[in-house]
C-alpha positions as CSV (number, residue, x, y, z in Angstrom):
1,M,-2.9,-0.4,-6.6
2,T,-0.6,-2.1,-4.2
3,T,2.6,-0.1,-4.1
4,R,5.9,-1.5,-2.9
5,R,5.5,0.5,0.3
6,R,2.1,-0.9,1.0
7,F,3.3,-4.3,0.0
8,L,6.0,-4.1,2.6
9,A,3.7,-2.7,5.3
10,G,1.0,-5.1,4.6
11,A,3.1,-5.6,4.2
12,A,0.8,-17.1,11.3
13,G,-3.2,-28.7,22.6
14,L,-4.6,-29.9,19.2
15,A,-7.4,-32.3,19.7
16,A,-6.5,-36.0,19.7
17,T,-6.8,-36.1,15.9
18,A,-6.3,-33.2,13.5
19,G,-9.7,-33.7,12.0
20,L,-11.3,-32.9,15.4
21,A,-9.4,-29.7,16.1
22,G,-11.9,-26.9,16.2
23,C,-14.9,-29.1,16.9
24,R,-16.8,-28.4,20.1
25,N,-19.7,-29.4,22.3
26,T,-22.3,-26.7,22.5
27,A,-21.6,-24.4,25.4
28,E,-24.3,-24.1,28.0
29,G,-26.0,-20.8,27.3
30,G,-24.1,-20.3,24.1
31,D,-26.3,-19.5,21.1
32,G,-23.9,-20.8,18.4
33,Q,-24.2,-17.6,16.4
34,L,-20.9,-16.0,15.4
35,R,-19.8,-13.1,13.4
36,L,-16.3,-13.1,11.8
37,A,-14.6,-9.9,10.6
38,W,-11.4,-9.7,8.6
39,W,-9.6,-7.5,6.1
40,G,-8.1,-8.8,2.9
41,N,-8.4,-9.3,-0.9
42,D,-10.5,-11.6,-3.1
43,V,-8.2,-14.6,-2.6
44,R,-8.3,-14.3,1.2
45,N,-12.0,-13.8,1.1
46,E,-12.5,-17.0,-0.9
47,L,-10.2,-19.1,1.2
48,T,-11.7,-17.8,4.5
49,E,-15.2,-18.6,3.3
50,S,-14.1,-22.1,2.3
51,A,-12.5,-22.7,5.7
52,V,-15.6,-21.5,7.5
53,D,-17.8,-23.8,5.4
54,A,-15.6,-26.7,6.4
55,F,-15.8,-25.6,10.0
56,T,-19.6,-25.3,10.1
57,A,-19.9,-28.7,8.3
58,A,-18.0,-30.2,11.3
59,N,-19.9,-28.1,13.8
60,S,-23.5,-28.1,12.7
61,D,-24.7,-26.3,15.8
62,I,-22.7,-23.2,14.9
63,T,-23.4,-20.6,12.2
64,V,-20.9,-17.9,11.1
65,D,-21.9,-14.6,9.5
66,L,-19.0,-13.3,7.4
67,E,-17.9,-9.6,7.5
68,P,-15.0,-9.1,5.1
69,G,-13.5,-5.7,4.6
70,E,-10.6,-3.7,3.3
71,W,-7.6,-2.4,5.4
72,S,-8.4,1.2,4.5
73,S,-11.8,1.1,6.3
74,Y,-11.5,-1.9,8.6
75,W,-10.3,-0.2,11.7
76,D,-12.7,2.7,11.5
77,R,-15.6,0.2,11.1
78,L,-14.3,-1.9,14.1
79,A,-14.0,1.2,16.3
80,A,-17.6,2.1,15.5
81,Q,-18.8,-1.4,16.2
82,V,-16.9,-1.5,19.5
83,A,-18.4,1.9,20.5
84,G,-21.8,0.7,19.6
85,K,-21.3,-2.5,21.7
86,D,-21.7,-4.5,18.5
87,A,-18.2,-6.0,18.1
88,P,-17.8,-9.1,15.9
89,D,-17.2,-12.4,17.9
90,V,-14.0,-13.3,16.1
91,I,-11.8,-10.4,14.9
92,Q,-8.8,-10.5,12.6
93,M,-6.3,-8.3,14.5
94,S,-3.1,-6.4,13.8
95,I,-0.3,-6.6,16.3
96,N,-0.4,-2.7,16.3
97,Y,-3.8,-2.8,18.0
98,V,-3.5,-5.8,20.3
99,R,-2.4,-3.9,23.4
100,E,-4.9,-1.1,22.8
101,Y,-7.9,-3.3,22.5
102,G,-6.7,-5.7,25.2
103,D,-6.1,-2.9,27.7
104,R,-9.6,-1.5,27.0
105,G,-11.1,-4.9,27.7
106,V,-12.5,-5.2,24.2
107,I,-10.9,-8.6,23.4
108,A,-10.8,-11.6,25.7
109,D,-7.8,-13.5,27.2
110,L,-7.7,-16.5,24.8
111,N,-6.1,-18.7,27.4
112,E,-9.3,-18.5,29.5
113,I,-11.7,-19.6,26.8
114,G,-10.0,-22.7,25.4
115,V,-7.8,-21.4,22.5
116,E,-4.7,-23.6,22.2
117,S,-1.2,-22.3,21.6
118,A,1.1,-25.2,22.7
119,D,2.2,-26.2,19.1
120,L,3.0,-22.7,17.8
121,A,6.6,-22.1,16.7
122,P,9.0,-20.4,19.1
123,G,8.5,-16.7,19.4
124,T,5.0,-16.7,17.8
125,V,2.8,-16.8,20.8
126,E,4.5,-13.7,22.3
127,S,3.1,-11.6,19.5
128,G,-0.3,-11.7,21.2
129,L,0.7,-11.6,24.8
130,V,0.2,-8.5,27.0
131,D,1.0,-8.8,30.7
132,G,0.5,-12.5,30.6
133,K,-2.8,-12.4,28.8
134,L,-3.1,-13.9,25.3
135,Y,-5.2,-11.3,23.3
136,G,-4.3,-12.5,19.8
137,L,-3.3,-15.9,18.3
138,N,-0.8,-15.8,15.5
139,A,-2.7,-16.3,12.1
140,G,0.4,-16.5,10.0
141,V,4.2,-16.1,10.4
142,N,6.9,-14.5,8.4
143,T,10.2,-12.8,8.9
144,S,12.3,-10.0,7.4
145,V,14.5,-11.1,4.5
146,I,16.7,-9.9,1.7
147,L,15.4,-11.3,-1.5
148,A,18.2,-11.8,-4.0
149,N,17.7,-12.1,-7.8
150,P,20.3,-14.6,-9.0
151,A,19.9,-13.5,-12.6
152,V,21.0,-10.0,-11.7
153,F,24.0,-11.3,-9.9
154,D,24.9,-13.4,-12.9
155,A,24.6,-10.3,-15.2
156,A,27.0,-8.5,-12.9
157,G,29.4,-11.5,-12.8
158,I,29.3,-11.6,-9.0
159,D,28.5,-14.6,-6.8
160,L,25.6,-14.6,-4.2
161,P,26.9,-13.8,-0.7
162,D,27.2,-16.0,2.3
163,D,24.3,-14.6,4.3
164,T,25.5,-16.3,7.5
165,T,28.6,-14.1,7.7
166,W,27.9,-10.8,6.1
167,T,27.7,-7.5,8.1
168,W,26.0,-4.2,7.5
169,D,29.3,-2.9,6.0
170,S,29.9,-5.9,3.7
171,Y,26.3,-5.7,2.5
172,R,27.0,-2.1,1.6
173,D,30.2,-3.0,-0.2
174,L,28.6,-5.9,-2.2
175,A,25.7,-3.7,-3.2
176,A,28.0,-1.0,-4.4
177,Q,30.1,-3.5,-6.4
178,L,26.9,-4.8,-8.0
179,T,25.7,-1.2,-8.9
180,E,29.1,-0.5,-10.5
181,A,28.9,-3.7,-12.6
182,L,25.3,-3.4,-13.7
183,P,23.9,-1.1,-16.5
184,D,22.7,2.4,-15.6
185,G,19.3,2.2,-13.9
186,S,20.1,-1.0,-12.1
187,Y,21.3,-1.2,-8.6
188,G,22.9,-3.6,-6.1
189,S,20.1,-3.0,-3.5
190,T,16.9,-1.1,-3.3
191,S,16.9,1.3,-0.4
192,F,16.3,0.0,3.2
193,W,14.7,3.3,4.0
194,S,11.3,2.7,2.4
195,G,11.1,-0.1,5.0
196,S,13.4,1.6,7.5
197,D,11.2,0.8,10.5
198,T,11.8,-3.0,10.1
199,M,15.6,-2.7,9.6
200,F,16.0,0.0,12.3
201,N,14.4,-2.5,14.7
202,A,17.0,-5.1,13.6
203,W,19.8,-2.6,14.1
204,L,18.5,-1.8,17.6
205,R,18.2,-5.4,18.7
206,Q,21.8,-6.1,17.6
207,H,22.9,-3.2,19.8
208,D,21.0,-4.7,22.8
209,Q,18.3,-2.0,22.7
210,V,14.6,-2.3,21.8
211,Y,12.2,-0.2,19.8
212,Y,9.9,0.3,22.8
213,T,9.0,-1.0,26.2
214,P,5.6,-0.9,27.9
215,E,6.6,2.5,29.3
216,G,7.9,4.2,26.1
217,L,10.9,4.2,23.7
218,G,13.6,1.6,24.4
219,F,16.5,3.2,22.5
220,T,18.9,6.1,22.7
221,V,19.2,9.0,20.2
222,D,22.8,8.2,19.5
223,L,21.8,4.9,17.9
224,V,19.4,6.7,15.6
225,E,22.2,9.0,14.5
226,E,24.4,6.0,13.8
227,W,21.6,4.4,11.8
228,F,21.1,7.6,9.7
229,T,24.9,7.9,9.3
230,L,25.0,4.3,7.9
231,M,22.2,5.2,5.6
232,R,24.2,8.1,4.2
233,A,27.1,5.8,3.7
234,Y,25.0,3.4,1.6
235,L,23.8,6.3,-0.5
236,S,27.3,7.8,-1.1
237,S,28.8,4.4,-2.0
238,G,26.2,3.8,-4.7
239,A,24.8,0.7,-2.9
240,N,21.3,2.2,-3.1
241,P,19.6,4.3,-5.7
242,S,19.2,8.0,-5.1
243,P,16.5,9.2,-2.7
244,A,14.5,10.5,-5.6
245,V,14.6,7.1,-7.4
246,T,13.8,5.4,-4.1
247,A,10.8,7.6,-3.5
248,E,9.5,6.9,-7.1
249,D,10.2,3.1,-6.6
250,A,8.2,3.0,-3.4
251,A,5.1,4.4,-5.2
252,Q,5.3,1.7,-7.9
253,A,3.3,-1.5,-8.0
254,L,5.6,-4.4,-7.3
255,A,5.7,-5.7,-10.9
256,Q,6.7,-2.3,-12.1
257,G,9.3,-1.5,-9.4
258,L,13.1,-2.0,-9.5
259,A,12.9,-5.4,-7.8
260,G,10.0,-6.7,-9.8
261,T,11.5,-5.7,-13.1
262,G,14.9,-7.2,-12.4
263,K,16.7,-3.9,-11.9
264,A,17.8,-4.6,-8.3
265,A,20.0,-7.5,-7.1
266,M,18.7,-7.3,-3.5
267,S,15.6,-5.9,-1.8
268,L,14.1,-5.9,1.6
269,F,10.8,-7.9,1.9
270,Y,9.1,-10.4,4.2
271,S,9.6,-14.1,3.7
272,N,6.0,-14.8,2.6
273,Q,6.4,-12.2,-0.3
274,V,8.9,-14.4,-2.2
275,A,6.0,-15.9,-4.1
276,A,5.0,-12.5,-5.5
277,M,8.7,-11.8,-6.4
278,D,9.1,-15.1,-8.2
279,Q,6.0,-14.4,-10.2
280,A,6.9,-10.8,-11.0
281,T,10.5,-11.6,-12.1
282,G,10.1,-15.0,-13.5
283,E,13.2,-16.0,-11.5
284,D,13.8,-18.4,-8.7
285,I,14.4,-15.7,-6.1
286,V,16.7,-16.6,-3.2
287,L,15.9,-15.7,0.5
288,L,18.8,-14.3,2.4
289,R,19.2,-13.3,6.0
290,P,19.6,-9.6,6.8
291,P,23.1,-8.7,8.0
292,S,24.5,-8.6,11.5
293,L,27.0,-6.4,13.3
294,T,29.4,-9.2,14.0
295,G,29.2,-11.4,10.9
296,Q,27.6,-14.2,12.8
297,A,24.0,-15.1,11.9
298,T,23.4,-16.2,15.5
299,D,24.0,-12.6,16.6
300,R,21.2,-11.2,14.4
301,K,18.6,-11.6,17.1
302,A,16.0,-12.4,14.4
303,W,12.4,-12.7,15.2
304,F,9.2,-14.0,13.7
305,N,6.5,-11.5,12.7
306,A,2.8,-12.1,13.2
307,S,1.4,-11.2,9.8
308,M,-1.9,-10.9,11.6
309,Q,-3.8,-12.4,14.5
310,W,-7.1,-13.8,15.6
311,S,-8.8,-12.2,18.6
312,I,-12.2,-12.9,20.3
313,S,-14.5,-10.2,21.5
314,S,-14.9,-10.1,25.3
315,T,-18.7,-9.6,24.8
316,T,-19.2,-12.7,22.6
317,N,-22.4,-14.6,23.5
318,D,-20.6,-17.9,22.8
319,P,-16.9,-17.9,23.8
320,E,-16.6,-21.7,23.3
321,A,-17.9,-21.5,19.7
322,A,-15.6,-18.6,19.0
323,A,-12.6,-20.5,20.5
324,A,-13.5,-23.5,18.3
325,L,-13.4,-21.3,15.2
326,V,-10.0,-19.8,16.1
327,N,-8.7,-23.3,16.9
328,W,-10.0,-24.4,13.5
329,F,-8.1,-21.7,11.7
330,V,-4.8,-22.0,13.5
331,N,-4.6,-25.5,15.0
332,S,-6.4,-27.9,12.6
333,E,-4.8,-29.5,9.7
334,E,-8.0,-29.4,7.8
335,G,-8.3,-25.7,8.2
336,G,-4.6,-25.3,7.4
337,K,-4.9,-27.2,4.2
338,I,-7.6,-24.8,3.0
339,L,-6.0,-21.5,4.1
340,L,-2.4,-22.6,3.2
341,S,-0.1,-19.6,3.4
342,E,-2.4,-16.7,2.4
343,R,-2.1,-15.1,5.8
344,G,1.5,-16.2,6.1
345,L,2.9,-19.7,6.9
346,P,1.1,-21.6,9.7
347,A,2.5,-20.7,13.1
348,N,1.5,-24.1,14.3
349,T,4.5,-26.3,13.4
350,K,2.4,-29.5,13.1
351,V,0.0,-27.8,10.7
352,R,2.9,-26.3,8.7
353,E,4.4,-29.8,8.3
354,A,1.0,-31.1,7.1
355,V,0.5,-28.4,4.5
356,M,4.0,-28.4,3.2
357,P,3.3,-30.8,0.3
358,L,0.4,-28.6,-0.8
359,L,2.4,-25.3,-0.8
360,S,3.8,-23.8,-4.0
361,P,7.5,-24.1,-4.5
362,S,7.8,-20.5,-3.6
363,D,6.0,-21.0,-0.3
364,Q,8.1,-24.1,0.4
365,K,11.2,-22.0,0.1
366,A,9.8,-19.5,2.7
367,A,8.8,-22.4,5.0
368,Q,12.3,-23.9,4.8
369,F,13.8,-20.5,5.5
370,L,11.8,-20.1,8.7
371,T,13.0,-23.6,9.9
372,D,16.6,-22.7,9.0
373,I,16.7,-19.5,11.1
374,E,15.1,-20.9,14.3
375,P,18.5,-21.2,16.0
376,E,19.1,-17.5,15.3
377,L,16.0,-16.2,17.0
378,G,16.2,-13.7,19.7
379,D,13.6,-12.7,22.2
380,A,10.2,-11.7,20.7
381,P,9.8,-8.0,20.4
382,E,7.6,-6.1,22.8
383,I,3.9,-5.8,21.8
384,P,3.5,-2.3,20.3
385,I,2.4,0.3,22.8
386,V,-0.3,2.9,22.2
387,G,1.0,5.4,19.7
388,A,3.6,3.0,18.3
389,S,1.6,2.3,15.2
390,D,2.5,5.9,14.0
391,L,6.3,5.3,14.4
392,P,7.0,3.8,11.0
393,T,5.6,6.9,9.3
394,V,7.6,9.2,11.5
395,M,10.8,7.2,10.9
396,Q,10.1,7.2,7.1
397,R,9.7,11.0,7.1
398,W,12.9,11.8,9.1
399,A,14.9,9.2,7.1
400,E,13.9,10.9,3.9
401,E,14.9,14.3,5.4
402,V,18.4,13.0,6.0
403,A,18.6,11.1,2.7
404,F,17.7,14.2,0.7
405,G,20.3,16.2,2.6
406,N,17.7,18.5,4.3
407,K,18.9,17.4,7.8
408,T,22.2,16.0,9.1
409,P,22.1,12.5,10.7
410,A,22.3,14.2,14.1
411,E,19.5,16.6,13.3
412,G,17.3,13.9,11.9
413,A,18.0,11.6,14.8
414,Q,17.0,14.2,17.3
415,G,13.9,15.1,15.3
416,F,12.7,11.5,15.1
417,F,13.5,10.8,18.7
418,D,11.6,13.8,20.0
419,E,8.5,13.2,17.8
420,A,8.5,9.5,18.6
421,T,8.8,10.2,22.3
422,A,5.7,12.5,22.1
423,K,3.8,9.8,20.2
424,V,4.2,7.1,22.9
425,S,4.1,9.4,25.9
């Protein structure tokens, strides 16, 4: 079952013509034999197979063996393959592992083997860059959003907010007003804290600090204390449900949770998840910007996430063929029209424009939102350093300690800071 927490954690130059992107001339010495590994679900598997079929039809000298998997076992299998010097040629990669595999020499610098990135949206190439080397190409793009259910606002008799001017405090006040106006068991906002890692990062960036640098943590403990203090204010105001209700909600499948059943006016998600929320609620869900410190959207320092990336093994026998396959996935309109938005919206802006008429109304909303917020983007976040993949779990645990009253904000902040420091040292 996909719970809300897993759902949040889980959880995007062309050739002269689009139809030629991804085509290649057989590389001298290349054998044209590729293995492609990815994690996903039945829908992703079917679309990926269709895209590969189209690619091999256009490149008859290349064959691609498919190695689909599931997230729960994917990384253990890849580690074993790497250890056995049997890595797949093309690897679906998570941003959490790009630096680790790049630093170990497991994956190649894509710039050196013909992968194109010139037409990717601002801030999306950086998600695969480590010390100037492009180890992963963005397979799909999304961004953090507040998804608002207009039917719940109507039931409360309250208007949707102006998301270009609200602050963390005005979000809290609005959510508290909604909770007060709604029936018992419904809330103005689901808790940020089940996805606290994402919003904490937004909080840091608006304070001119960062989650981590290549050397370690990039923030001070006092900002963690302020964040936990803000969390307590949300709870005490009634803006969010109690910690117990939040914990129960995080374990629910989306369609059975507060947001999916129309018992929350606002919830933290990623932009590409609006389609699932539309389906679960039967409503035309509205995408809103997360709040800012100043009440000016241009001060949010928003960023685009890489839902996942494509990497190429440094030991591939045919780097040109591997590059052609990645270019087909990311930079060809034909590939884009098959894959659509399953891995997130296309990071390549030309491909995104080409596939827009084929997207569902929900995905078109998400695509328009990404276009609308481009003037609000800050610098791309630093690629996660080794050990950083554990930080969301560490933050979650300490946030819950504070939320349940087991620790003060100061105690929780120090505990998180010390444990996080040890993880990335």
